[in-house]
N, C-alpha and C positions, 0 to 999 in steps of 0.2 A: 389746543388740546382739551382745555377745560370744558369746552362746549360739547365735544365728543363724549367726554366722560359723563357729563350731565345727561346727554341723550341716552347713553348706555344705562345709567342709573334709572332713568324713567322707564326704559324698556324692561330692565330687570324687575322693577316693582310692578310691572303690568300696566303702567299708565301710558296714555297717549303722548307721543313726543310733539310738544307744541312750543311755540316761541315763549309763551308765558312760563311754561314749566322749566325750560332751560334757563331763562332769566332768573327765576326764583332760586334755582339750585346754585347757579354761579354767584349770584349776589349774596346768598346765605353764607358763603365762605369769605366774603369781603372783597370780591372782585367786581368791578364795574362792568356790566355786560355791554358789549358792543352790538347794537341792534342789527347791523349789516351782517356780522358773523353769525348771529343767532338765526337770522332769516336764511342764510346760506346753508347752515347745517340742517335746518328743518326741511328746506327744499331739496337738499341732496339726499336725505333719507326717505323722502316720500316714495312709497312703492318698493322699498328695499326690504327683503326678508333678512332681518338682522340676525336671527338664529342661524340661518344658512351661511351668511357671510362670516359669522364668528367661527362656525365649525370648519369652514374651508380655510380660514386664516390659521387656525390651530393645527390643522392637518398638513399645511404647506411647509415643507422644509425651508429653512432660511440659509442661504449661502452654501449649498453643497455640504461638504464635510463639517463646516462650522455648525450647521443646523442639526447635524446628526450626533452631536456630543463629542466631536473629535478633540483630540488634544491640541495644545497650542502648536506643537511641532508639526502636526498633520496640517493644520490650517496654514501655517507658515509655508510649508512645502507646496500646498495647493496654490497659494498666491504666487509663489516663485515660479511654478509651472505655467500659470496663466500669463505671467510677464514674458516668459520665453516664447510662448505661443504667439502672443501679440507681436513681439519683435520679429519672429519668423514671418508672420503675415506681412509685416511692413517691408521686409527685405524682398519677399516674393513680388510685391507690387513694383519694386524698383527694377527687377530683372525680368518681369513678364512672366 
């Protein structure tokens, strides 16, 4: 996760996301950088529109009612309903 945070920090400051940049940030907080992970992050982000990806991630609701600011009771009820639906699907498979 620290490699992603380092890449986001470079992006936020308008700098190019490079292996050296990520290594410097990670090592600046006392973590030994893993070269393979750094290379993977840089390669994975090549050609990605980070601003677009961030805006889509923020706009995407997480977990139905849970992502919409639902109460704990509503989330519990939603999970309970999902279990019943899954159980019903399993029974339907038994009886065709």
